[in-house]
N, C-alpha and C positions, 0 to 999 in steps of 0.2 A: 398680914395678906393671906387668905384661902389655899389649903395646900395645893389644889386641885391649880388655880390660877397661878400661883406661882411656878407649878409644874410647868402648863402651857408657857409661861413667858420665857422661864430657863429654857426647856424645848427650840423654842424659836432663835434665843439667843444662840447657843450652842451648835445647833442642825441648821438654823437657815430657813427655817418653812414654816408654817403652822402645823401641831404636832395630829387635828383633826382631820386637817388631808391630808398628810403623809404615812398618818398610821388609820387611816380609813379601815383598810383590810384587817389590821391586826384589831381594830376596834367592832368589826363586821363579824369576826370569827371569836372571839372573847371580850366581851366589853371589862371582865374583871382583870386580862390582862393587858385589853390600854392603861383598867384605870390605874393598874401597878406601875408599868413604865412611865405613866405620864406623872400621877401623886408620887407613888411610892418613892422612884428612884430618881426622875426630873425633880420633884418638890421636894426631894428631902437631901440624902448627901451632892447630887449631881449642885444644887444649888448653893450651896457653904462655898462662902467666899475666900475660906484658906486657901483653898489653890484656886489660881485663874483658869480662866475659861479654853486659851491656848494649850495648857498646861495637862486641863483634862483630858483636852483631846488626844496630844502626844500619848498619855498614859492607856488611854482608851486603846489606841493605834498600835501600843507596843502590845497590849494584852490581849486582845484581836489575836495581831500576826502572831505572837507564841502560842495561843490554843491553837490554833491552825481550824482547819475547818470552817471558818465562819467570813467568807472572802464576799459573800454580800454585805452582811454587816461594816465588813472593816472598807470597804468602798465607801460606804457612804461616811465612816465616819475619816477618811484620808479626804474627801471634799470639803469635811465640816472643818478639819483640820488647814487646808489652803485657806478656806474663806477667813478664819481668824488669824491669818498674818503667819502661817507654819510655812517654810519656806521649803519648795521640792527636794534642794537638799539636803536638807534639816530632815524628810521624812524618807529620804535613800540612807540616809547616816543610820537611820532609827534601825531602818532591815538589815542594814551590816551590823549595829549591835545587836540585836535579835538573833543573827547567826552565831555569834558566842554563846550565848545564854539557850536558846531554846532548840540549835541546829539549822544546818544549810537550809533543808528542804522546806521550811516553815519561811525561813526569812525570805527565801526563793521564790516561794508562792505569794508572800506579801509583796517584794519589790515587782511582781508582774502585775498585780492590784495597783501599787499605788502610780506604775506607768501609767498603765492604764486609763485611770483617774486623772494625771495631770497632761497627758495629751489631751485627754478630753476637755479639758478645762483653757486649752490654747497654749500652754504652757511649753519651750521648748525644752528638748532633754540636753542632758550632761552633754558639756563640748568635750569632744578628745582630747585628752594628753598623748605627750610623747616626753621620753626620756632624754635626752641629748648630753653629749662631755662636751663641756666647750675649755678643755685644756685643762686649768686649775680646777676642776671639782663638775659635776653632777648635777643636769637642773631637770626642769620640766616645763615642756610649753604646754600651751594649751593655742588650739587653732577653731577660729568659726571663719568659714566662707572657703571658696575652694578656687576663684578665679578673681582676675584683676588686681591692682596694685596690693605690695605687701606693706604692712602697717605692722607694727609692735609697738605695746604699750607697757611702759614703764610702771611699777607701781611706788607706792607710798612706805613711806619708813614703819617697821614693823605687821605688815600687809603681807600680802601674797597674792600670787596672779589674780587670784578672785575677785579683787576691787572691783576690776574691770568687765565682772562677768554680766554685770546689768547694761551696760552700753556693746557690749561683744556682736549680738546678734545682729541689731538694725545696724551697725557698720557694716558687716559683714556682705551685706547687699552690691555686686558689685567689688567688692573688696579680699583680699588673705588677708586675716586679723588676727597677730599672734600676741599671747602673751605670758611672761615666763617667769619665772621667780627667781628675783635678784639673791647674786651672793648675801649669806647670812640671813637670809629667812626663807621659811615655808620647807622645799624637796631640799635647798641648797643651805640649810641651816647647819651650826655647829662644827663647822670648819673648824675655830679655833682661831687659825696667823692673822695678825695683825694686816689689811690692806687700806688702801687709798682711794679715793674718785677717778684717778689714773686706771685701775686696776678694774672695778666696774663699769667706768666706760669700755676698758678694752673686752670684758665679758659679753658687751653686747656685741660688739664688732664677732667675738668667736659665737655669740648668737647666729646673729646673721650668717656666719661661715654654715655652722651647720645643717642652719635652713636653707643656705644656697641660696641665698639671694645674696646680688650685688651691693643693691640698697633696699632702703626700706624707708618710709614715713613715718618718724619717733614721736609718740607723745607718752610724755612725764606726767606722774603731779607728784608733788612735792619733792620728796627725794628722785624719787624718779625722773623728776624736772629735771634737778641737779646733772644725773648722768647723762640727760639726753643735751644738755650743754655742754658738758665735759667733751664727750665721744663729737657733738658738731664743731666743735674747736680743734680736736684732733685729727678729727676722720672725716673731714666736710664732704667726701664725697662719696661715703659712704650713708649720708643724710641725706633724703630726696627732699622733704621736707621736714618741721619743726614744730610741733604743740606745746606749748606751756602751761601746764595746769596747776594754779596755787601751789608756785614754788617759789624759786631764790636762784640769784645769779651770786650772794656772798652768802658767807656764812653769818649767824646769830652769834651771842653770846651767850647765848643760853641751850648751845649745842652742847658745850662741854660736862654744864651744870646736869643735863638729861642723861647722856653718859653717867656721871657718877652718881647717879640715883638708881639708878638701872642696878648695877654693884652694890651699894649699901645697903640700897631701902628694898630690892628684888621687885618683882615683877609686878606685883599685885599691887605695890604704890604707883606706879603708870599708869594704871587704867584714868583713874577720874581728871588728873593734867589730862591726859592726851585725847580722850575722850570730850571731853567741856572744851577743849581747841578745834576740835574735829565736828563736832554736830554743834545743830543749833538748839534752845532747850525743848521745843516743841520734839522736834526728833528721839531727842534721849526720853521722852513722857514717853512717848508713843513705843518707844523699844521695836520700834521692825526687824527685817533682816538686818541691816547693814549693821548699822549699832551692836546685834548680839555678835554680827561677826566679827567686828575690828574688837569690842570687848573681848573675846576669846582668841583672838590672836594676840594680843598682847599679853593677856595674863597669861596665856601658853607658852608666850617669848621665852627666848634662852637670856638671860642676862648678859651673859658675853657678848651673843652676838648683837645684842640692845648697845650696847656700849661701844664694839667696835664700828659698828655703822655709823653713830651720831660722831664718834673722834673720825670716822674717814668723812663724815659731812662737812667736817669745820675745815679740811682740805679743800673745799670747793674753792676756785681759781678760775673763773670765768667772765668776770665782769666786762665789761669793754672789750673782750675779745673777739664777740661777734659782728664788730660791724663789716667783716669780708665776707660771713657766710651770706652767698646769696640765693638760695631757696628759700621757696615761702617760709614763714611763718608769724603763727599764729599766738598769742598769749591770752589764755582762760582765766578771766579772776570773777569771783565770786564775792556778791556782793555785802554780805553778812561774813566775810573769813577774816576772824582777830588775830589770825596767825601769820599767812602770807595776805595783808591786805590791800585792798584796790590800790594805793597809795603807790604800796612796794612790785605790785605788778606793772602798773602804767611808769614806773622806772625802766621796768624790763624793755618794755615796747619800746620805749625813748633811745634805748642804748642798740637798739635791732633795727637797722636801716629795712623802712619800706614793711616792718610787721607790723599786720591788724591787733590791734587793742577789742575785745569785747567785754563784758562783764555780766555777769549771769546773777536774774533777781531773785534775791530769797535766796543762795547758795551761800552752804560753808565753806569749809577748808574741804573738807571729805564730798569732794563734790559728787563722784562715782556714785558713792551711797546713800546720798540724802539727795540729789537732783537728778540722777542720770538721763531722765528725757532732754533735761537742757543740755546735759555732757552731748550727749548723740545727738543732735538737732545743729548744734555749735563744730562740732567734729566732722558730720556728713556733709555741711555745707562747703568747709573748710579743704577734707581731701578731695582728688581724685578718686575716680573710680570707673569700673568698663560699663562701657556705652553711654557716656557721660559726655557733656563737652565743657571742660575744665581750665 
């Protein structure tokens, strides 16, 4: 392909606009500069496939942020990075990274540009988080919404509160939505001592106490669903309703093998089996934020925490024990979930009187990271909210 044509194609792919329109002022001022940009840069190194387009934009944002004094160009490339699938949280993390190597003034200037571009794109800013003491350890809690019924979200094994971030803003309309790091994860990682499902269920009650909540609507996915059920059995008056997503009410024989593999094989060996259980092949191929986030969480996990959590999960003992739980219960399955299959989820619904069973089409195990819009809609329909009749 002729180099000018290749440059125009690559510019459009990276920047999302036609260079003849986007760079019209450059072309008017200096046709030679326009040719250098389109043919030499975009038709040359930037067109090479050794670096993916999203990776190139991350590199460009990093260099412009570190250089300083190029805020106009930085804004253009931040917008391009967002368009290519880089998350706002990743761009903010990049500004934090720049602070280490290029200093705080340039990092702060870059962060201001990133926030302006992100806001202009209609993307919500980061949720506020706070540290709380739950008695045995400290954790962090994120909150979305300031009015209405309280909703507490419990994350899956190996992840942290951020797996709920894609659904928190939609759920926060008329609600106070909280998500926290469970013992052995995120901020609450690395404590070392063995624990049980009763312990992590008591931690949930400790979170409610720290937040001064007498009751909350409790939503748990996978391991979080096991904790939610354990808490509902032990402390039914503290649970205003129960939403069980992609979970189980009994331990699987594979749990101990996963614990042992973390100890013997290390965390890198857990990435493939975990992600292929959690996501569809299409999601793994496109490698969006949810997949990238989950991969890094598993890879960076602590093997002792991983093993301890799986061993705690082997002690799940709630099957048939929610028959007297009289608060509303939603059982939410994913059609394509190969781990906690629709059959398993229907069994849970059958054992919880008057529960609602729903199945999300085209949805795998990690519901909130692959089909957050379906999860948010289902939970929004189920959970009460201020100003509505439900």
